[in-house]
N, C-alpha and C positions, 0 to 999 in steps of 0.2 A: 396222767391227763392234765391238760392245761387249757388256758384261755389265750387266744391270739387276737391282737389288734395291731394292724400295720397301716399307716397312712403316709402317702407322699403326695405333695401338691402345694398350692399357694393359698389355700383357703383356711389355714389354721387360725387366723385372727378373726374370722367371721363369727359373729355372735351365734348364728344358727348352728354353725359347725361346733362351736365350743359346747353349746347345750347338748347337742347330739352326742358328742364324744364323752361328756360326763355321764350321761345315761348308759352309754355302751360300756364304759369302763366299770361302772357299778355292777352291771350284769356279769361281766367277765371275771370280776373279783370273786363272785360267788362260786364260779367253776373251780377256782384254785385257791383254797383257803390257807395253804401252807407257805406261800411266798408270792409277793407281787413286786413288779419292777416297772419303771417308766423311763424311757429314753427320749430326749428331744434333740435330734441331730439335723439342724438346719431345716430342710423341708420335710424331713422324715420324723414321724412321731410313732413311737412303739410302746405298747403296754402288754405285759404278759402276767398271767397268774399260773401258779403251779399246784397241782394235786400230786403229792409225792407218792409214787408207787414203785419205782425201780431205783436201785442203787443204795449204797450205805447211808447217804445223806441227801438232803434236798439239794438239787442243782438249780441255781437261779436262772431264770429266763427273762429276757432273751439272752442267749449265749452269744457273746459278742467279743470280737477282737478288732484290730485295726483293719483287717482284710475281709472279715466275714461276719454275718449275723444269722443266727438260727432261732426260729420259733417252732418248737416241736410239740405237737399235741397227739400223742399216740403211745403205742407199746410195741417194742421189738420183742416179740416172743421168740423168734428165731431169725437168723441172718444166714443166707446160703444154707438153709436147712439145719443150722447148728444153733443151739441155745446159747445166749450170751453167758459169760462166766458169772458165777455166783457173786452178787454184790455189785455188778456193773451197772452203771447208769446208761440207759439207752439214749438219753439226750447227749451225753458226752461222746458216746460211741458214734452216733450219727453225725454229730458235728465234726468229729475227727475224720470220718470217712469223706464227707462232703468237702471239707477244707482242703483235702489232698487232691481233689479233682482238678484237672487241667483242661478237660475237653467236655463237650456236651455228652458224649458217649459214656464217659466215666460217671457223670452225674446220674444219667439214666440207669446205669448199672447198679448204683447204690439203691435207688428206689425200687428197682425190680427184684432186688435180693431180700427185701424185708418181708417177713411173715408177721402179720399183726395189723391192727387198725392204726391209721395215722392221717393227720392233716398237717401240712408243713408249709412254712414260708422260709426260704433260704435266700439271703442277699449276698451276692458276690460284690463287695464294695469296690474292688479294684476295677472290675469290668463294668460295674453299675448294672448288673443283670440280676433280676429277681426270678426265682423258681418257686412255684407253688402248686399245690394239688392235694388230692385225697386218694386213699387206697382204693383198690379195684371195687370193693363192695360199698364204698361210701359210708364206712362205719363211724367216721368223725365228721363234725360239722365244719364247714368253711364257706363263708358268704363273701360276695364281691359286689362292690359299687364302683363304677367308673363314670365320671362326668367331667365338666370343665374345671372343677376344683381339684381333680386328681383321682387317685386310686385308693380305695379302702378295702382291706381284707380283714375279716373278723369272724370269730367263732360264733358270735351271737350278736344281734342288734335289736334295738327297740324299733317299733313301727314308726316310720317317719315319712311324711309325704315328700320331703325334699331329698332325703337320702334313701332311695329305694335300692334294695339288694336282691340279688339272685344267688342261688346256691352254686358254688363252683362244681361243675359237672365232674363226676368221678370217672372220667374217661381217659385219664393219662396225666402227664405232668405238663405244666404250662411254664413258658419262658417269656419274660418281658424285659425289654430295654428300658430302664428307668429314666433315660434321657427323654423318653416320650411315654410317660405313664398312662396316658389315655388311649394309646394305640391298642389294637387287638393283640393279645399275646399269641405266641406260637405254641401249638399243642403237639406234644410227643405222645401219641395214643397207645393204649394197650392193643397189641396186634390181633386180638381175637374179636374186637368190636367192629361193627360196620362203620365205615367212614362217610356215609351219606350225610350231606348237609355241611361238610367242612370245606372251607376254601383251600384249594391245594397249596397255595403259596403260604398258608398259615399252618401247615402241617409238617412236622419233622419226622425223623425215623421213629420206628415203633419200639415199645417196651414189650418184653415177653410176658404173656399172660401168666399170672401167679398161680393159676389152678388149672387142672386138667378139665377140659370140657367134656360134655356127654359123649361117651364112646359110641361109634357107629357099629362096632362088632363086639358087644359084651358077651361074656359067657351066659348062655341061655339057661334059665331055671324053669323046669317044668312044674307048673302048679296044677293041681287037680281042680278043674272048674266046678266039680260036683261036691266039693267039700261041704260038710255041714257047717253053716255059719257059726253055730254055737261052739264048735270044737276046732275051728280052722287054725287058730294060733298054736294051740298045743300040738295039733296034728302036723302042721308044717315044720315045727321045731324038731320033730322026729326024723325029718329028712337030713342026713348028715351034711349035704352040700349047703342047705339053707342054714343049718346050725353054725357052720363055719363062717358064713357071710355075716350072720348076726353077731357072732363072737368077735369078729374083726371090727365091726362097727362099734361095738361096746368098747373095744380096746382103743380105737381112734378117739371116741368121745371122752373116755376116761383121761387120756393124755391131754386133750384140749381143755377139759375142766381143770385138771391138775395144774397145768402151767398158768392158767388164769387165777388160780387160788394162790399158788406159791409166789408168783411175782408181785410182791407187795411187802411193805414193812412188817406186817403182822401185828399192827396196832390199830385200835379202833379210833373213832373220832375223838373220844374223850381223852385218850392216852397218847395220841400221836406226838404231841409237843412236850409231854412231861415225863414219859416213862420209856425205858428201853425195852420192856416187855409188857404184855397184857394178855389176859386170858378171856377177854370179852369177845363177843362175836365180831369178826371183821368182814365176813362174807354173808351176803343174803341172796335170795332168789326172788325175782318178780314172779309171784306164784299164784296161778289161777287154779291149780290142782288138776289141770288138764294134762294130756299126754306129754307135751314138750317140757313144761316146767317141772313136772314130777320126775321125769327121767333125769334132768339136770340136777334136781335137788337130791335125789338118792345117790347119784354119783358123787356129788360134792360132799355129802354127809359121809360117804365111805372114806373119802380122803381126809376130811376133818376129824373123823373119829380117831385116826392115828395120832393126831396132835392134841387130843382131848379138848377140842373146841366145839362150840355149838353152831347152829345154822339158823338164821332168821328167814322165815317164809312170809313175804309181804303180800297180803291178800286184801284187795280193795273192793268195797261195795258202796253203791250209791242208793239212797232212799230218803224217806221222810220221817219214818218212825223206826223204833227198834226192830219190829217184826219185818219191816221192809228191807232190812239189811240181809235177810236170808235169801240172797240172790244165787243164781246157778253157780257162779264161781266160788261162793262160800261153801256150797254143798259139795262140789267136787274137791275143793281144798281140804275139807274135813275127811272126805273119803280117802284121798290120796295120803293124807297124814297118817291115818290109821294103818294103811298098807305099808307105808315106809317104816313106821314104828314096829310093825310085825316082822319086817325083813331086816331091820337094824336095831335090835333091842338094846336098850341102854343108852342110845345116842340121844342127845338133847336137841330136838327140833322145837323151834319156838314159832308158833303160828301167830303172826301179828295181824289182828283183825282191824282193818282201817275202814271206818264207817264215815261217810261224807254225806251231808244233807245238801239240799239245793242252795240254801243261803250261803254256805261256805264255798260251794263250787262257784257260784256267781262272783263272790268277792275275790277269790284267788285268781279266777280266770281273768277278771278285769285288771287286777293289780300286777299280775305276773305272767300267766300262761299265754295270753294272746301275743305278748312281745316275744316269748320264747318260740312260738310257732312261726313267727315271721321269717321268711316271706310266704309261708303257707297259710291258707285261711279258709279251708273247706270245713264242712260239717264233720267229715271223717277225721280230718287232722285235729279238730277241736276235741272230739270225743276221745280219740285214742290218746292224744297228748295230755288231756286232763286226767284221764285214768292213770296213765303212767306217772305223771307228776305226783299225784297223791300217794301212789304206791311207793315210789322211790323216796318220798319224804320219810316214810317208815313210822309215822306217828299214829298209834292206835292202842289196842288193848291186847294183853296176853293173859289168858285165863281170867278175864274180867278186870285186870289191873292195868292202869295207864302205863304205856311203854313207848319209848322213842329209840328206834334202832340206831346203834352207833356204827353200823357197817360202812366201810369205805369202798367196797367192791360189790356190785350187784350182777349176778348172772341172769341173762335174759334169753328167751327162746326164739328170738326173731331169726328169720332166714330159713327155717326148715320147711315151711309150707310150700315155698317156691321150688324147693328141690324135690319134694316128695309128693307133689300133686295134692296138697292139702286144701285148696280152695275150690269153691263150687264151679268156677270157670274151667277148671281142669276136667271135672266130670262132664260138663256141658260140651267141651271140645271133643272128649272121648266118645260121647254119645253121637255126635255129629259125624266125626271123621275116623273113629276107631283108634287103634294103637298108633299109626303114623301121625295122626293129628295131635294126639297127646304128647308124643315124643317131640314134635315140633314146638308145642307150647312150653314144655319143660326146658328145651334148649333156649328159647327166647327168654324165659324167666331167669335163667342163669346169667345171660348176657345183660339183662336190664335190672339185675337185682339191686344195683346202686340207686335206682330210681324209686325204691320202695320205702323211702323216707326214713332211713336209718340216721341221717343227719338230724332230722327232727327229733328222733328219740334220744340222740346224744345231747342235743340242746336241753331237752326236758330233764333228763336224769341228772346231768352235770350241774344243773342249777342248785342242787343240794350238796355240792362238794363231794360227790361220789362218782365212781366210774362204772358205766355199764359195759359188760363184756359178753360177747356172743359166741359161745362154744360151737354152735351149729354152723357158724361161718368161719371156723378155723380152716385154713387153706388145705390141710391134709384131710380133714373130714369132708370138705366139699369135693376134693379130687377123688376120694374113695367112693362117695355116693355117685359121682358122675360115671364111675367105671362099671356100675352095676346095671344089670338087665332091668329095663323099665318095669316089668311085671313083678319084680320083687320089691322095687321101690314103692310102687302103687299099683294095685290090681283093681281096676275100677269095674270089673265084672262082679266083684264082691260088694256087699251092701255098705252104706255109709256107716262110719264108725269102725270099719274093718279094712276096707279096700284102700282108702287114702292113707298115705304114710305107712304102708304095710310093714316095711322093714323096721321102722321105729316102734311100731306096735309089737312086733315080734321081740324086739330088744326089751321093751318094757315088761312083756310077759316073762321073758327069761330072767329078768331082775326080780320078779315076784310081784310086780304091779299088775295083778290080773284084772281087776276091775277097771283101773285107770287105762289099761291098754285098749279098752273097748270104748272109751269116751269119744264121741264125735267132736269134730272141730267146732269151736264156738268163739267168735270174735270177742275181743275184750269189751267193746262197747255194749254188747248184748249180755255177755256173761257177768259183767259188773253192774249192769242195769243203768249205766249212765245215759244211754240213749232214751230211756223211759222218762227221764227228767226233762227232756226237751220236746220240741215239736215233733210229734210222731209222723207227720207228713213230709218231713225233710228227707232228702236223698243225700247220700254220702258226698257226692260231688258238688252239692249246692254251696254257695257262699254262706259261711256261718254268721248269722245275724243274732247277736246275743245281747241280753240286758246288761 
């Protein structure tokens, strides 16, 4: 993971620009604690920070030669469905691939061959052409500002009335002639996305969609609608067809978790600069104790046990007194922890209890979080972003003793509710329009998943010099889930806490997370009780007005 800052224009001597740039670079530096570099090339100013995760050594960015410059913020988990060679730097790999390109089609082919999250800025100096964009799911942040002073692309920016930014839409790859940096770039879109709203002359040929979309003719799974809700999960798993489906999902998820654990130096924050090995925890989970995070945690622990490593479970609660921190997510966290320990005896789970009062929330929000949210500013963004920021910081107590997590990789459960009907809007659509309406809603969710503010989550988590990784958005996992019959993914004839995300509940039950498998969906702002610290009359879409 890295921080990207790229500016081209004539305004670099302006005082307001210099002040803005200094603030921006300070924020970007926190994203990449392992290496920082600055280049001043005539009208182009470039700053990059590096969080080293792939390769034998840190690779300095920007990666630059006489002909090309690359700023790469991402992970190549696979390329053309093949994992990179052990010890390979994905930055070096992508730079080599892009530097060899002679045509637009060859550039496009590089980007559509990547499996993994990315945001990228690539400058072909000889042609003076800039390519930039984000992966299909929008898992990494990239913001854009264009005005009379030029073009700025940055991973994160402070809130500034003069320099207003938008998120680069994760709808393809953009190409811009830098002889005219304030012109509209040409978009090369993903071929599965609707092209409404784009000017035809500003659209190039398409990229192949990196995932299989929802199948129109999946193999049907017959579920008995009269099943006893108390026994439905164990009863369905007795069906050999369903058991095969669940086993394959667990296989796909295990592989997604494995690659996200293994592709890193294997050293914690404290040891990364000074030791060749370390036995401290390097991987944590943003952990509510709900269905999604518990499944990821148990799979991760199964892998880490083979390496004799522990796992940090980062569990956040908001309140005013010690008793107020017994929030729903703390209760489910303790319940899931007990189940995981029963199913993986001897493994070292470390539940980090992160307790935040209103005074600390208000201070950090004002000093840090509001800028990280930029350009987003709703009540929902504020609540979710604040909860994630404190969880990712990892500062809390373990069994009553102060503890600061040294993990550099955090697994997070984002992206599964959209695929498996986990939101209340899915049940509402189903009640109005039946199965066809639900299937249409899920199809739209997959196409617009990049709009679900994963860029925000990336900005928030990366502020601590750690990388958030999303196994449920692994391309192979998404393609597998898309191939399944809707009624095994989510059967909304069944009650809440069972019907939504049914196939994942079956997987959790098969893993031995029997109680956790039946936990209903609970949004982080309610489970952590951060929403209770604020104005109860606020709506999620309201502008966040904070002290």
